[in-house]
DSSP file (Angstrom, degrees, kcal/mol; ACC not computed):
  #  RESIDUE AA STRUCTURE BP1 BP2  ACC     N-H-->O    O-->H-N    N-H-->O    O-->H-N    TCO  KAPPA ALPHA  PHI   PSI    X-CA   Y-CA   Z-CA
    1    1 A M              0   0    0      0, 0.0     2,-0.4     0, 0.0     0, 0.0   0.000 360.0 360.0 360.0 139.1   81.6  162.2  232.8
    2    2 A E        -     0   0    0      2,-0.0     2,-0.6     0, 0.0     0, 0.0  -0.965 360.0-137.7-126.8 144.9   83.1  162.5  236.3
    3    3 A T        -     0   0    0     -2,-0.4     2,-0.8    52,-0.1     3,-0.1  -0.892  11.1-149.3-101.7 127.9   86.2  164.3  237.5
    4    4 A I        -     0   0    0     -2,-0.6    52,-0.1     1,-0.2     4,-0.1  -0.862  10.0-163.8 -90.6 111.9   88.3  162.3  240.0
    5    5 A K        +     0   0    0     -2,-0.8     2,-0.4     2,-0.1    -1,-0.2   0.789  65.7  78.4 -66.2 -34.9   89.9  165.1  242.2
    6    6 A E  S    S-     0   0    0     -3,-0.1     2,-2.2     1,-0.1     3,-0.3  -0.626  77.4-138.0 -86.5 132.8   92.5  163.0  243.7
    7    7 A E        +     0   0    0     -2,-0.4    -1,-0.1     1,-0.2     3,-0.1  -0.550  60.0 131.1 -87.7  80.8   95.6  162.2  241.6
    8    8 A Q        -     0   0    0     -2,-2.2     2,-0.3     1,-0.2    -1,-0.2   0.469  64.2 -31.3-111.6  -2.7   95.6  158.6  242.7
    9    9 A G        -     0   0    0     -3,-0.3    19,-0.2    18,-0.2    48,-0.2  -0.994  50.0-101.7 170.3-170.2   95.9  156.5  239.6
   10   10 A D  S    S+     0   0    0     17,-1.8    45,-2.4    -2,-0.3     2,-0.4   0.832  87.9  47.0-112.3 -44.7   95.3  156.0  235.9
   11   11 A L  E    S-AB  27  54A   0     16,-2.5    16,-2.3    43,-0.2    43,-0.2  -0.883  79.7-113.1-118.1 135.7   92.5  153.6  235.3
   12   12 A F  E     +A   26   0A   0     41,-3.3    41,-0.3    -2,-0.4    14,-0.3  -0.365  33.6 174.5 -64.5 127.6   89.0  153.5  236.8
   13   13 A A  E     -     0   0A   0     12,-3.5     2,-0.3     1,-0.4    13,-0.2   0.471  51.5 -84.3-109.0  -4.9   88.7  150.2  239.0
   14   14 A G  E     -A   25   0A   0     11,-0.9    11,-3.0     2,-0.0    -1,-0.4  -0.925  49.9 -66.0 134.0-166.6   85.2  150.8  240.5
   15   15 A E  E     -A   24   0A   0     -2,-0.3     2,-0.3     9,-0.2     9,-0.2  -0.893  32.8-167.9-128.2 154.5   83.5  152.6  243.4
   16   16 A E  E     +A   23   0A   0      7,-2.5     7,-3.4    -2,-0.3    -2,-0.0  -0.921  44.6  44.7-137.6 165.0   83.6  152.3  247.2
   17   17 A G  S    S-     0   0    0     -2,-0.3    -2,-0.1     5,-0.2     2,-0.0  -0.373  94.8 -17.0  98.1-175.9   81.5  153.7  249.9
   18   18 A P    >   -     0   0    0      0, 0.0     3,-1.5     0, 0.0    -2,-0.1  -0.309  59.4-121.8 -67.7 149.4   77.8  154.1  250.5
   19   19 A Q  T 3  S+     0   0    0      1,-0.3    -3,-0.0     2,-0.2    -2,-0.0   0.863 111.8  59.7 -57.9 -35.3   75.5  153.8  247.5
   20   20 A T  T 3  S+     0   0    0      1,-0.3    -1,-0.3     0, 0.0    -3,-0.0   0.736 126.0  13.5 -67.9 -19.1   74.2  157.4  248.2
   21   21 A K  S <  S-     0   0    0     -3,-1.5    -1,-0.3     2,-0.0    -2,-0.2  -0.351  83.1-179.3-156.8  67.8   77.6  158.8  247.8
   22   22 A P        -     0   0    0      0, 0.0     2,-0.4     0, 0.0    -5,-0.2  -0.303  18.3-137.6 -72.8 158.4   80.1  156.5  246.2
   23   23 A R  E     -A   16   0A   0     -7,-3.4    -7,-2.5   -19,-0.0     2,-0.1  -0.961  16.4-122.2-115.0 131.7   83.6  157.3  245.7
   24   24 A S  E     -A   15   0A   0     -2,-0.4     2,-0.5    -9,-0.2    -9,-0.2  -0.381  20.2-152.7 -73.4 148.2   85.6  156.4  242.5
   25   25 A I  E     -A   14   0A   0    -11,-3.0   -12,-3.5    -2,-0.1   -11,-0.9  -0.969  13.0-178.0-120.4 130.3   88.6  154.4  242.7
   26   26 A A  E     -A   12   0A   0     -2,-0.5     2,-0.3   -14,-0.3   -14,-0.2  -0.967   7.2-171.4-123.8 145.0   91.4  154.7  240.1
   27   27 A V  E     -A   11   0A   0    -16,-2.3   -16,-2.5    -2,-0.4   -17,-1.8  -0.875  32.1 -83.9-130.6 165.7   94.6  152.6  240.2
   28   28 A K     >  -     0   0    0     -2,-0.3     4,-2.8   -19,-0.2     5,-0.2  -0.237  44.4-110.6 -63.0 156.0   97.9  152.4  238.4
   29   29 A V  H  > S+     0   0    0      1,-0.2     4,-2.4     2,-0.2     5,-0.2   0.945 117.8  47.5 -58.8 -52.9   98.0  150.5  235.1
   30   30 A D  H  > S+     0   0    0      1,-0.2     4,-2.0     2,-0.2    -1,-0.2   0.870 113.4  48.6 -56.3 -40.1  100.1  147.6  236.4
   31   31 A Q  H  > S+     0   0    0      2,-0.2     4,-2.9     1,-0.2     5,-0.2   0.926 109.7  54.3 -65.6 -45.6   97.8  147.2  239.5
   32   32 A F  H  X S+     0   0    0     -4,-2.8     4,-2.3     1,-0.2    -2,-0.2   0.931 111.0  42.7 -51.5 -51.6   94.7  147.3  237.2
   33   33 A F  H  X S+     0   0    0     -4,-2.4     4,-2.9     1,-0.2     5,-0.3   0.902 111.9  55.2 -65.6 -38.7   95.9  144.5  235.0
   34   34 A S  H  X S+     0   0    0     -4,-2.0     4,-2.1     1,-0.2    -2,-0.2   0.902 111.1  45.5 -57.0 -44.9   97.1  142.4  238.0
   35   35 A L  H  X S+     0   0    0     -4,-2.9     4,-1.1     1,-0.2    -1,-0.2   0.919 113.3  49.4 -63.5 -43.0   93.6  142.7  239.5
   36   36 A L  H  <>S+     0   0    0     -4,-2.3     5,-1.2    -5,-0.2     6,-0.2   0.913 118.7  36.1 -68.1 -43.5   91.9  141.9  236.4
   37   37 A F  H ><5S+     0   0    0     -4,-2.9     3,-1.3     1,-0.2     5,-0.3   0.779 111.2  60.6 -80.3 -24.5   93.9  138.7  235.5
   38   38 A A  H 3<5S+     0   0    0     -4,-2.1    -1,-0.2    -5,-0.3    -2,-0.2   0.774  96.7  63.3 -73.3 -21.5   94.3  137.6  239.2
   39   39 A S  T 3<5S-     0   0    0     -4,-1.1    -1,-0.3    -5,-0.2    -2,-0.1   0.290 114.2-117.9 -85.2  13.6   90.5  137.4  239.3
   40   40 A K  T X 5S+     0   0    0     -3,-1.3     3,-0.5     1,-0.1     4,-0.3   0.699  77.2 127.9  65.7  19.4   90.6  134.7  236.7
   41   41 A M  T >>< +     0   0    0     -5,-1.2     4,-1.7     1,-0.2     3,-0.6   0.525  40.0  97.3 -88.1  -3.4   88.6  136.8  234.2
   42   42 A D  H 3> S+     0   0    0     -5,-0.3     4,-0.6     1,-0.3    -1,-0.2   0.829  80.2  55.4 -55.8 -34.0   91.1  136.3  231.5
   43   43 A D  H X4 S+     0   0    0     -3,-0.5     3,-0.6     1,-0.2    -1,-0.3   0.885 107.8  49.0 -56.3 -40.0   89.1  133.4  230.0
   44   44 A L  H <4 S+     0   0    0     -3,-0.6    -2,-0.2    -4,-0.3    -1,-0.2   0.782 108.0  55.1 -69.5 -28.2   86.1  135.6  229.8
   45   45 A L  H >< S+     0   0    0     -4,-1.7     3,-2.2     2,-0.1     2,-0.3   0.587  74.7 116.6 -85.8  -8.8   88.1  138.4  228.1
   46   46 A K  T << S+     0   0    0     -3,-0.6     3,-0.1    -4,-0.6    -3,-0.0  -0.432  95.3   0.2 -62.3 118.5   89.5  136.2  225.2
   47   47 A G  T 3  S+     0   0    0     -2,-0.3    -1,-0.3     1,-0.3     2,-0.2   0.503 107.6 126.2  82.2   1.5   88.0  137.7  222.1
   48   48 A A    <   -     0   0    0     -3,-2.2     2,-0.6     1,-0.0    -1,-0.3  -0.539  64.1-119.0 -92.1 158.8   86.2  140.4  224.0
   49   49 A M        -     0   0    0     -2,-0.2     2,-0.5    -3,-0.1    -3,-0.0  -0.883  29.7-157.9 -93.8 125.3   86.3  144.1  223.5
   50   50 A V        -     0   0    0     -2,-0.6     2,-0.5    -5,-0.0    -5,-0.0  -0.908   3.0-159.9-105.3 122.5   87.6  145.8  226.7
   51   51 A V        -     0   0    0     -2,-0.5     2,-0.5     2,-0.0    -2,-0.0  -0.888   7.5-156.7-104.2 133.1   86.8  149.5  227.3
   52   52 A L        -     0   0    0     -2,-0.5     2,-0.6   -41,-0.0    -2,-0.0  -0.909   7.2-147.7-107.5 132.4   89.0  151.2  229.8
   53   53 A L        -     0   0    0     -2,-0.5   -41,-3.3   -41,-0.3     2,-0.3  -0.884  27.8-167.8 -94.3 118.2   87.8  154.3  231.6
   54   54 A T  B     -B   11   0A   0     -2,-0.6     2,-0.2   -43,-0.2   -43,-0.2  -0.735  18.1-129.6-113.5 155.6   90.8  156.5  232.1
   55   55 A C    >>  -     0   0    0    -45,-2.4     3,-1.5    -2,-0.3     4,-0.7  -0.629  33.9-109.5 -93.3 158.9   91.6  159.6  234.2
   56   56 A G  H 3> S+     0   0    0      1,-0.3     4,-2.1    -2,-0.2     3,-0.3   0.774 114.9  74.6 -55.2 -26.8   93.2  162.6  232.7
   57   57 A W  H 3> S+     0   0    0      1,-0.2     4,-1.5     2,-0.2    -1,-0.3   0.868  87.8  60.6 -50.1 -41.3   96.2  161.7  234.6
   58   58 A L  H <4 S+     0   0    0     -3,-1.5     7,-0.4   -48,-0.3    -1,-0.2   0.897 112.5  33.5 -61.2 -44.8   96.8  158.9  232.2
   59   59 A V  H  < S+     0   0    0     -4,-0.7    -1,-0.2    -3,-0.3    -2,-0.2   0.687 115.1  58.5 -85.7 -22.1   97.3  161.0  229.2
   60   60 A E  H  < S+     0   0    0     -4,-2.1     2,-0.6     1,-0.1    -2,-0.2   0.679 101.3  60.8 -81.1 -19.4   98.8  163.9  231.0
   61   61 A H     X  -     0   0    0     -4,-1.5     4,-2.2    -5,-0.2     3,-0.4  -0.930  69.5-154.5-118.1 117.1  101.7  161.9  232.3
   62   62 A K  H  > S+     0   0    0     -2,-0.6     4,-2.5     1,-0.2     5,-0.2   0.875  94.1  54.7 -55.7 -44.9  104.1  160.2  229.8
   63   63 A Q  H  > S+     0   0    0      1,-0.2     4,-2.3     2,-0.2    -1,-0.2   0.888 108.9  47.0 -61.3 -42.1  105.1  157.4  232.1
   64   64 A S  H  > S+     0   0    0     -3,-0.4     4,-2.2     1,-0.2    -1,-0.2   0.948 113.0  50.8 -68.1 -44.0  101.4  156.3  232.8
   65   65 A F  H  X S+     0   0    0     -4,-2.2     4,-2.4    -7,-0.4    -2,-0.2   0.894 111.3  47.5 -60.0 -37.3  100.7  156.4  229.1
   66   66 A Q  H  X S+     0   0    0     -4,-2.5     4,-2.9    -5,-0.2     5,-0.3   0.896 108.1  55.6 -71.3 -36.5  103.7  154.2  228.3
   67   67 A D  H  X S+     0   0    0     -4,-2.3     4,-2.4    -5,-0.2    -2,-0.2   0.924 109.8  46.5 -58.8 -43.9  102.8  151.9  231.0
   68   68 A L  H  X S+     0   0    0     -4,-2.2     4,-2.3     2,-0.2    -2,-0.2   0.948 112.1  49.2 -64.2 -46.3   99.4  151.4  229.4
   69   69 A H  H  X S+     0   0    0     -4,-2.4     4,-1.2     1,-0.2    -2,-0.2   0.945 111.6  48.0 -63.6 -44.0  100.7  150.9  226.0
   70   70 A S  H  X S+     0   0    0     -4,-2.9     4,-0.6     1,-0.2     3,-0.4   0.893 111.8  52.4 -57.6 -39.5  103.4  148.3  227.1
   71   71 A S  H >< S+     0   0    0     -4,-2.4     3,-0.8    -5,-0.3    -1,-0.2   0.912 110.6  46.2 -62.3 -41.3  100.6  146.4  229.1
   72   72 A L  H 3< S+     0   0    0     -4,-2.3    -1,-0.2     1,-0.2    -2,-0.2   0.663 108.0  56.8 -78.2 -14.0   98.4  146.3  226.0
   73   73 A C  H 3<        0   0    0     -4,-1.2    -1,-0.2    -3,-0.4    -2,-0.2   0.536 360.0 360.0 -92.5  -6.5  101.2  145.1  223.7
   74   74 A R    <<        0   0    0     -3,-0.8    -1,-0.2    -4,-0.6    -2,-0.1   0.478 360.0 360.0 -70.6 360.0  102.0  142.0  226.0
C-alpha cells in the first residue's frame, strides 16, 4: 500500500519519473476514463474485470465518489 501525499486526483493512473524513485500519478475520474477509452482499450475491456486503485480522496469526497458511480453506470 502506498500513500499519495498530494491531493491531486482520484484514481491511480500509473507512475512517472526514474525507475529508482517513481512518482505515483492520480487523476480525476472523468480524466481516467477518457484516457482509458481514448487509448482504444475498450475492445480489450469488454467482458473483463477491471480493478481500480483509488486514493482515499475518492471515498473522502462525496463529489469524487459520485463521479465514479456515474461513470460506472454509463
